[in-house]
TIBAFI-36268 format. One line per field, with one value per residue (C-alpha): residue number from 1; residue in three letters; x, y, z. Coordinates in steps of 0.05 Angstrom, whole numbers, plus 5000, padded with zeros to 4 digits. Layout:
nr: NUM  ...
rest: ALA  ...
px: X  ...
py: Y  ...
pz: Z  ...
END
This chain:
nr: 1  2  3  4  5  6  7  8  9  10  11  12  13  14  15  16  17  18  19  20  21  22  23  24  25  26  27  28  29  30  31  32  33  34  35  36  37  38  39  40  41  42  43  44  45  46  47  48  49  50  51  52  53  54  55  56  57  58  59  60  61  62  63  64  65  66  67  68  69  70  71  72  73  74  75  76  77  78  79  80  81  82  83  84  85  86  87  88  89  90  91  92  93  94  95  96  97  98  99  100  101  102  103  104  105  106  107  108  109  110  111  112  113  114  115  116  117  118  119  120  121  122  123  124  125  126  127  128  129  130  131  132  133  134  135  136  137  138  139  140  141  142  143  144  145  146  147  148  149  150  151  152  153  154  155  156  157  158  159  160  161  162  163  164  165  166  167  168  169  170  171  172  173  174  175  176  177  178  179  180  181  182  183  184  185  186  187  188  189  190  191  192  193  194  195  196  197  198  199  200  201  202  203  204  205  206  207  208  209  210  211  212  213  214  215  216  217  218  219  220  221  222  223  224  225  226  227  228  229  230  231  232  233  234  235  236  237  238  239  240  241  242  243  244  245  246  247  248  249  250  251  252  253  254  255  256  257  258  259  260  261  262  263  264  265  266  267  268
rest: MET  LEU  VAL  GLU  TYR  LEU  VAL  ALA  TYR  LYS  ASP  GLY  PRO  SER  LEU  CYS  PRO  ARG  TYR  TYR  GLN  ILE  LEU  THR  LYS  ALA  THR  LYS  LEU  MET  PRO  GLY  VAL  SER  ASP  PHE  PRO  ARG  SER  TRP  VAL  MET  LEU  HIS  ASP  GLN  GLU  GLY  PHE  VAL  ARG  LEU  PRO  ASN  GLU  GLN  SER  ILE  TYR  THR  SER  PRO  PRO  ARG  THR  SER  LEU  SER  LEU  GLN  PRO  LEU  GLY  SER  TYR  LYS  GLY  ASN  ASP  SER  ILE  SER  LEU  GLN  SER  SER  ALA  GLY  GLN  ILE  TYR  LEU  THR  ASN  GLN  ARG  VAL  VAL  TYR  ILE  PRO  ALA  GLN  LYS  SER  ALA  GLU  PHE  GLN  SER  PHE  SER  ALA  PRO  LEU  LEU  ASN  ILE  HIS  ASP  SER  HIS  VAL  THR  ALA  PRO  PHE  PHE  GLY  PRO  ASN  VAL  TRP  ILE  SER  LEU  VAL  GLN  PRO  VAL  PRO  GLY  GLY  GLY  ILE  PRO  PRO  SER  LEU  PRO  ALA  VAL  GLN  LEU  LYS  VAL  THR  PHE  LYS  GLU  GLY  GLY  ALA  PHE  ASP  PHE  SER  ASN  HIS  PHE  GLU  ARG  ILE  LYS  GLU  ARG  VAL  GLN  GLN  ALA  VAL  GLU  LEU  SER  GLN  GLU  SER  GLY  ARG  GLY  THR  ARG  THR  VAL  ASP  ILE  SER  SER  VAL  HIS  LEU  GLU  GLU  LEU  PRO  ALA  TYR  THR  GLY  PRO  GLN  ASN  ALA  ALA  ALA  ASP  ALA  PRO  PRO  TYR  ASP  HIS  SER  VAL  ARG  SER  ASN  THR  HIS  HIS  ASP  ARG  GLY  ASN  SER  GLY  PRO  GLU  LEU  GLU  PRO  LEU  GLU  PRO  PRO  PRO  GLY  TYR  GLU  GLU  VAL  GLN  GLN  GLN  SER  VAL  ALA  ASN  GLU  LEU  GLU  GLU  ARG  LEU  ARG  ARG  THR  SER
px: 9053  9081  9116  9103  9047  9062  9020  9051  9032  9007  9033  9069  9138  9172  9210  9213  9260  9318  9314  9299  9369  9402  9369  9383  9454  9451  9432  9496  9535  9496  9492  9421  9386  9337  9331  9258  9240  9202  9198  9202  9211  9282  9273  9330  9341  9355  9325  9259  9271  9321  9302  9304  9351  9339  9277  9267  9230  9176  9134  9143  9086  9087  9100  9028  9000  8954  8938  8881  8871  8810  8764  8713  8640  8611  8657  8618  8670  8703  8779  8789  8851  8846  8913  8915  8966  8957  9015  9073  9098  9078  9123  9110  9164  9167  9159  9112  9077  9113  9082  9123  9081  9111  9105  9118  9087  9102  9041  9052  9123  9107  9061  9083  9043  9066  9037  8992  8959  8925  8856  8802  8842  8814  8814  8752  8753  8707  8676  8712  8776  8831  8829  8834  8862  8822  8841  8830  8889  8894  8930  8960  8972  9032  9030  9006  8934  8881  8866  8795  8798  8797  8811  8821  8808  8867  8858  8909  8891  8934  8932  8980  8960  8987  8927  8924  8996  9005  8942  8972  9038  9011  8959  9017  9067  9020  8993  9067  9076  9016  9027  9096  9058  9013  9062  9098  9038  9020  9090  9087  9142  9096  9094  9149  9202  9173  9231  9184  9248  9268  9197  9200  9184  9189  9116  9096  9093  9033  8981  8970  8928  8941  8969  8919  8859  8833  8848  8803  8750  8680  8651  8614  8538  8520  8450  8457  8492  8433  8381  8415  8427  8350  8333  8373  8345  8275  8290  8333  8405  8434  8480  8515  8516  8573  8575  8564  8493  8491  8519  8561  8632  8603  8579  8642  8686  8646  8644  8723  8730  8685  8728  8791  8766  8733  8810  8840  8793  8810  8886  8882
py: 7526  7595  7598  7671  7721  7789  7845  7901  7973  7978  8042  8061  8052  8000  7961  7892  7869  7906  7895  7823  7814  7853  7806  7745  7763  7780  7705  7679  7728  7727  7664  7645  7672  7629  7640  7609  7601  7658  7692  7764  7764  7735  7698  7714  7664  7722  7787  7751  7778  7816  7890  7922  7983  8039  7998  8023  7977  8014  7967  7885  7852  7806  7727  7703  7744  7707  7724  7710  7723  7711  7735  7790  7761  7789  7750  7704  7679  7614  7634  7629  7641  7621  7631  7621  7627  7622  7651  7695  7768  7827  7877  7948  7987  8053  8008  7952  7908  7840  7776  7721  7658  7617  7550  7555  7507  7496  7535  7593  7624  7695  7753  7821  7881  7952  8006  8039  7972  7966  8006  8011  7994  7993  7956  7918  7917  7857  7848  7781  7769  7801  7864  7851  7894  7891  7914  7902  7887  7904  7846  7854  7795  7752  7766  7697  7721  7695  7758  7756  7778  7857  7855  7806  7812  7812  7803  7806  7785  7815  7766  7797  7864  7919  7927  8004  8019  7980  8016  8086  8076  8043  8099  8152  8126  8110  8182  8205  8160  8179  8254  8240  8207  8255  8313  8277  8266  8344  8358  8317  8271  8209  8157  8119  8168  8170  8143  8121  8102  8175  8197  8235  8197  8247  8266  8333  8388  8389  8440  8485  8539  8620  8643  8693  8656  8660  8736  8744  8694  8730  8734  8669  8674  8629  8637  8598  8542  8539  8540  8491  8442  8454  8428  8370  8352  8353  8310  8259  8245  8237  8173  8157  8089  8050  8004  8010  7989  7917  7904  7964  7935  7893  7954  7990  7934  7925  7993  7999  7931  7964  8029  7985  7943  8011  8041  7975  7974  8044  8037  7968
pz: 0978  0997  1065  1073  1054  1033  1010  0972  0967  0893  0851  0917  0946  0911  0965  0941  0883  0909  0983  0968  0934  0989  1041  1003  0995  1076  1090  1064  1109  1170  1220  1243  1184  1149  1073  1058  0985  0963  1025  1035  1111  1126  1194  1246  1307  1357  1328  1297  1225  1180  1177  1109  1098  1145  1176  1248  1297  1333  1374  1392  1426  1477  1450  1456  1413  1361  1288  1245  1169  1129  1075  1092  1113  1051  1001  0961  0915  0909  0928  0999  1052  1123  1164  1241  1292  1364  1389  1362  1358  1314  1294  1276  1235  1201  1137  1152  1197  1210  1245  1262  1296  1344  1315  1242  1193  1120  1100  1150  1165  1170  1153  1124  1101  1081  1127  1073  1051  1122  1125  1175  1234  1299  1371  1402  1473  1497  1566  1569  1539  1509  1461  1389  1336  1266  1201  1125  1087  1010  0975  0903  0853  0873  0945  0962  0969  0916  0870  0869  0940  0939  1014  1072  1148  1196  1269  1320  1395  1444  1498  1539  1530  1484  1433  1445  1447  1381  1347  1371  1350  1283  1264  1283  1236  1183  1188  1174  1116  1082  1087  1054  0996  0987  0987  0934  0892  0900  0876  0811  0832  0840  0900  0870  0893  0963  1012  1069  1111  1111  1144  1210  1263  1326  1356  1343  1397  1441  1420  1476  1440  1448  1515  1520  1503  1578  1584  1513  1533  1546  1617  1639  1641  1707  1687  1625  1656  1706  1654  1616  1679  1690  1623  1622  1693  1659  1599  1635  1628  1553  1551  1489  1466  1492  1426  1353  1323  1299  1235  1239  1233  1172  1136  1152  1128  1062  1044  1055  1010  0955  0952  0948  0894  0853  0862  0836  0779  0753  0766  0720
END
């Protein structure tokens, strides 16, 4: 049984073989480092896990963050996977997402996924209970997840807060990495030449718009506003729905899973 589950970016930045050799050597030199067999996350007593070369930490969750990994609800195959951890920490770096459970077992020591293998991520905020970050993770053969699964659902429950902070940081850094990959593809260099550790992480300057926008704006017509307000009063207030329609998340996840499966079929 694998002690750690990894999903690697297919046909993308290749980190694993060389970095694994480096980290394996590091475990012999660094005290407090655990070198579990076939584990892609080198665990460290004080720092949680050993960083990859040029890996920068962006976000660390509170210690009571739970994780659930399971097949999509629409999956009808025989292969399955179910990982649960009621408490632990999730880490976001400039290269991957890592989860370390507080209570490790022979079946589950850690979880790691490169940023570009995580799709359709969003935060759900229930009326009762903590916020949950949900995403689809695209696995590849050899990562510890059955190859018949085109995608698995990852749920991270932030019992002590931080879901939106994590989500905002994740979307920002993933967008930067995706841009670097797309630029490399457009230039003809391919994705394997992308050094995601060198992607610029600083925030872009806030957009303020043209300074003379107010001067160039047309004069405001109060009669238009009055008529519009009157029309709305006759028809009643238009309220936007607070929640997506029933079954929306299932349909969305199935659509993403089908797209991933088709992409893998074309590249195989």
